[in-house]
C-alpha positions in Angstrom: 20.3 -16.0 -22.2 19.1 -14.9 -18.8 18.3 -17.4 -16.2 14.7 -17.4 -14.8 14.4 -15.0 -11.9 17.6 -13.1 -12.6 15.8 -10.2 -14.2 13.9 -9.5 -11.0 17.1 -10.2 -8.9 18.9 -7.3 -10.6 15.9 -5.1 -11.3 16.8 -2.7 -8.5 20.3 -2.1 -9.8 20.2 1.6 -10.9 16.5 1.7 -10.4 14.0 2.9 -7.7 15.4 1.8 -4.4 11.9 1.7 -3.0 10.4 -0.5 -5.7 10.5 -3.7 -3.5 9.0 -1.8 -0.6 6.3 -0.3 -2.8 5.3 -3.8 -4.2 5.3 -5.2 -0.6 3.0 -2.4 0.7 0.7 -2.7 -2.3 0.4 -6.5 -1.7 -0.3 -6.0 2.0 -3.1 -3.6 1.2 -4.5 -5.8 -1.5 -4.4 -8.9 0.7 -6.8 -7.1 3.2 -9.5 -7.0 0.6 -12.3 -4.4 0.7 -11.6 -3.6 4.4 -8.1 -2.3 3.5 -5.5 -1.3 6.0 -5.2 1.7 8.3 -2.2 3.8 8.5 -1.4 2.4 11.9 -1.6 -1.2 10.6 0.7 -0.3 7.7 3.2 1.3 10.1 3.1 -1.7 12.4 3.6 -4.1 9.5 6.5 -2.2 8.0 8.5 -0.6 10.8 11.4 -3.0 10.4 11.8 -2.1 6.7 10.7 1.6 6.4 10.8 4.8 8.4 7.4 6.5 8.6 8.3 9.3 6.1 9.3 6.7 3.5 6.1 4.7 4.1 4.1 7.9 3.6 6.0 8.6 0.4 5.2 5.1 -0.8 1.5 5.5 0.0 1.5 8.8 -1.9 3.1 7.0 -4.9 0.5 4.2 -4.8 -2.3 6.9 -4.7 -0.7 8.7 -7.6 -0.5 5.4 -9.6 -4.2 4.9 -8.8 -3.7 1.4 -7.5 -5.0 2.3 -4.0 -7.6 4.7 -2.7 -7.6 6.5 0.7 -10.5 7.6 2.8 -11.7 7.8 6.3 -14.0 5.3 8.0 -17.4 6.7 8.0 -19.1 4.5 10.6 -18.6 2.2 13.5 -15.4 1.6 15.5 -12.6 3.7 14.3 -14.8 6.3 12.6 -12.6 8.9 11.0 -9.5 6.6 10.8 -7.5 6.9 7.5 -7.7 3.7 5.5 -6.0 2.5 2.3 -7.9 0.1 0.0 -6.8 -1.5 -3.3 -8.5 0.1 -6.2 -9.9 -3.3 -7.4 -12.1 -3.3 -4.3 -13.5 0.2 -4.8 -17.0 -0.9 -6.0 -17.3 -2.9 -2.7 -16.4 -0.1 -0.4 -19.2 1.7 1.3 -17.7 2.6 4.7 -15.2 5.3 3.7 -15.6 9.0 3.1 -13.0 11.0 1.0 
């Protein structure tokens, strides 16, 4: 029998070394709701854990998994800024352009 929590504790052994980072970044984006997070905000929130190139790889993975969408702000302050939004908020998003 496996103690509760041990499965997750050893999940990275022999697995994707970025799985924990991927889950953290996804949670950060989701926690921002329909406004999402800009690339700059994600870099600021993760610079202790990830180099920029690894963060970009994680964002590409999340896009490929279709759990986030990316677009550019279409109006107001920051127009043209790249933003990542959790897919569950897609129906509420009106401020981004592909």
